C-alpha positions in Angstrom: -4.0 -27.3 34.7 -2.2 -24.0 34.3 -5.0 -21.4 34.2 -6.8 -19.8 37.0 -10.3 -18.8 35.6 -12.0 -15.6 36.9 -15.5 -14.6 36.2 -16.1 -10.9 37.0 -19.3 -8.8 36.7 -19.3 -5.0 36.4 -15.8 -5.0 34.8 -16.1 -2.1 32.4 -15.4 0.8 34.8 -14.7 1.7 38.4 -13.3 -0.9 40.8 -14.5 -3.8 38.6 -12.2 -2.5 35.7 -9.4 -2.1 38.2 -9.8 -5.7 39.4 -9.9 -6.9 35.8 -6.7 -4.9 34.9 -4.9 -6.3 37.9 -6.0 -9.9 37.0 -4.3 -9.6 33.5 -1.3 -11.6 34.5 0.1 -14.8 32.9 -1.6 -17.8 34.3 -5.0 -16.2 34.5 -8.0 -16.3 32.2 -10.9 -13.9 32.4 -14.6 -13.8 31.6 -16.1 -10.3 32.2 -19.8 -9.6 32.2 -20.9 -6.0 31.9 -23.4 -3.8 30.0 -20.6 -2.6 27.7 -17.3 -4.0 26.6 -14.1 -2.2 27.5 -11.9 -1.8 24.4 -8.8 -0.7 26.5 -9.1 -3.9 28.6 -9.2 -6.0 25.5 -6.0 -4.3 24.2 -4.2 -4.8 27.5 -5.3 -8.5 27.6 -3.9 -9.0 24.0 -0.6 -7.3 24.9 -0.1 -9.4 28.1 -1.3 -12.7 26.3 -4.0 -13.3 28.8 -7.3 -14.9 27.6 -10.2 -12.5 27.9 -13.8 -12.9 27.0 -16.2 -10.0 27.4 -19.9 -10.5 27.4 -22.2 -7.5 27.0 -25.2 -8.5 29.2 -27.5 -6.2 31.2 -27.7 -7.9 34.7 -31.4 -6.7 35.1 -31.7 -9.9 33.1 -30.1 -12.1 35.8 -31.9 -15.2 34.6 -30.5 -14.9 31.1 -27.0 -14.2 32.4 -27.0 -17.1 34.8 -28.2 -19.5 32.1 -25.6 -18.3 29.7 -22.9 -18.8 32.4 -24.1 -22.3 33.2 -24.1 -23.4 29.7 -20.7 -21.8 29.1 -19.2 -23.5 32.1 -20.6 -26.9 31.2 -18.9 -26.7 27.8 -15.4 -26.0 29.2 -12.6 -28.4 29.4 -12.0 -28.5 33.2 -8.6 -30.1 32.7 -7.3 -26.7 31.5 -7.9 -25.0 34.9 -6.3 -25.0 38.3 -8.9 -23.0 40.0 -12.1 -21.0 39.3 -13.4 -17.9 41.0 -16.6 -15.9 40.6 -16.5 -12.2 41.6 -19.9 -10.5 41.7 -19.0 -6.8 41.6 -21.8 -5.2 39.6 -24.2 -2.9 41.5 -26.6 0.0 41.0 -27.6 2.9 43.3 -31.2 3.8 42.7 -32.4 7.4 42.7 -31.3 8.9 46.0 -34.2 9.9 48.2 -36.6 8.5 50.9 -38.4 5.3 50.0 -41.7 7.2 50.0 -40.5 9.0 46.9 -39.0 6.0 45.2 -39.8 4.9 41.7 -40.9 1.2 41.5 -39.0 0.5 38.3 -35.9 2.1 39.7 -36.0 0.0 42.9 -36.7 -3.1 40.9 -33.6 -2.5 38.6 -31.3 -1.9 41.7 -32.5 -5.1 43.4 -32.2 -7.1 40.2 -28.6 -6.0 39.5 -27.5 -5.9 43.2 -29.2 -8.9 44.7 -31.1 -11.1 42.2 -28.4 -11.4 39.6 -25.6 -12.3 42.1 -27.8 -14.9 43.6 -28.6 -16.5 40.2 -25.1 -16.3 39.0 -23.8 -18.0 42.3 -26.4 -20.7 41.8 -25.4 -21.3 38.2 -21.6 -21.1 39.1 -21.8 -23.5 42.0 -24.1 -25.9 40.3 -22.0 -26.2 37.1 -18.6 -26.5 38.9 -19.7 -28.7 41.7 -17.8 -31.8 40.4 -14.8 -30.0 39.0 -12.4 -31.2 41.8 -10.4 -27.9 42.1 -10.4 -24.9 44.4 -13.6 -22.7 43.8 -14.3 -19.4 45.3 -17.1 -16.9 45.3 -16.4 -13.3 46.2 -19.4 -11.1 46.5 -18.7 -7.4 46.7 -20.9 -5.9 49.4 -20.9 -2.6 51.2 -20.9 -1.1 54.8 -24.3 0.0 53.8 -25.5 -3.6 53.9 -24.6 -3.6 57.6 -25.6 -0.1 58.6 -28.8 1.6 57.6 -28.7 5.0 55.9 -31.6 7.4 55.1 -32.5 7.7 51.4 -30.6 4.5 50.6 -33.2 1.8 51.3 -32.8 0.1 47.9 -29.1 -0.2 47.9 -28.9 -1.0 51.7 -31.5 -3.8 51.1 -29.6 -5.3 48.1 -26.3 -5.5 50.0 -27.9 -6.7 53.2 -29.6 -9.4 51.1 -26.2 -10.2 49.5 -24.5 -10.6 52.9 -27.3 -13.0 54.2 -27.6 -15.2 51.1 -23.8 -15.5 51.2 -24.1 -16.8 54.9 -26.6 -19.4 53.7 -24.4 -20.2 50.7 -21.4 -20.8 53.0 -23.5 -23.3 55.2 -24.5 -25.2 52.0 -20.9 -25.4 50.8 -19.5 -26.5 54.2 -21.7 -29.7 53.9 -20.0 -30.8 50.7 -16.7 -32.7 50.5 -15.2 -30.0 48.1 -17.4 -27.0 48.8 -16.6 -23.7 47.5 -15.0 -20.9 49.7 -17.4 -18.0 49.8 -17.3 -14.4 51.2 -19.3 -11.2 50.9 -16.8 -8.5 51.4 -17.2 -4.8 52.1 -14.3 -3.1 50.0 -14.2 0.2 52.0 -15.0 3.6 50.7 -13.9 4.1 47.1 -13.8 7.2 44.8 -16.1 5.8 42.0 -19.1 7.0 40.1 -21.3 5.9 43.0 -19.5 8.3 45.3 -20.0 11.1 42.7 -23.8 10.3 42.8 -23.8 10.5 46.7 -21.8 13.7 46.9 -24.1 15.3 44.1 -27.3 14.5 45.8 -29.6 17.2 47.1 -29.3 17.9 50.8 -33.0 17.7 51.3 -33.1 14.3 49.7 -30.1 12.8 51.3 -29.3 13.8 54.9 -25.7 12.3 54.8 -24.6 14.2 51.6 -22.2 16.4 53.6 -20.4 13.3 55.1 -19.7 12.0 51.7 -18.5 15.4 50.4 -16.1 15.6 53.3 -14.7 12.1 52.6 -13.6 13.5 49.2 -12.4 16.8 50.6 -10.2 15.1 53.3 -8.8 12.6 50.9 -10.3 9.7 52.8 -11.4 7.7 49.7 -9.5 4.8 48.2 -8.8 5.0 44.5 -10.3 2.2 42.3 -6.8 0.7 41.9 -6.0 0.8 45.6 -9.4 -0.8 46.5 -9.0 -3.5 43.8 -5.5 -4.4 45.1 -6.9 -4.8 48.6 -9.8 -6.9 47.4 -7.6 -9.2 45.5 -5.2 -9.5 48.4 -8.2 -10.5 50.6 -9.3 -13.0 48.0 -5.8 -14.6 48.1 -5.7 -15.0 51.9 -5.3 -18.5 53.3 -8.3 -17.9 55.6 -10.5 -16.7 52.7 -14.1 -17.9 53.4 -13.7 -18.7 57.0 -15.9 -15.6 57.7 -18.7 -15.5 55.1 -19.2 -11.8 55.7 -16.2 -9.6 56.1 -14.6 -6.2 55.5 -11.5 -5.6 53.5 -10.1 -3.8 56.6 -10.4 -6.8 58.8 
């Protein structure tokens, strides 16, 4: 029981990649699920002698990803692990604009990746590991936009609000079990990632808050991906992790 196993989605870039890089320490083992593998991450894992598996899987197919995860977990030798953690980080911002102008396929894709797949992966993870008899954690990466509405962001706000609320339900479920998992939906702050580039680059007439996001960048108020990853992992390591099922990294 020497390895701490981490399962991470959206690990090929942005904060997800930064989290994966920071988890590449002796004693950890990683399974990363993304649309694309990251070659540099594989090299770093090999150099640091950390077991790393990368699955290339589009999370619009959450059903397939969750079944694959369940099957994989059920084949593992549980005696090899001291703990196991699922981090649902992957997300998609649909085309920025009012809901009246939204494309149905675009909305469906954002909700599948940002809400449906995390829920399905949580179900597979919790079901497959329920009898493992070791500490289990689920960290869902949410957003302040799941808690505060914003014009032209209906799809993303809905996905994150749904993530927060199903995490609350999941926490109630797990609290009834003798060895229930610790779960939390965590807002990671405002981070300088590709999503921020999308928001800053949106047309003013389509996104009324565009100027606010541009100012965040201009004033240096954005966290870098490595900074945000460090804060998220510090929160995950807190002794009180899971006591509040919906939290903010700045709490």
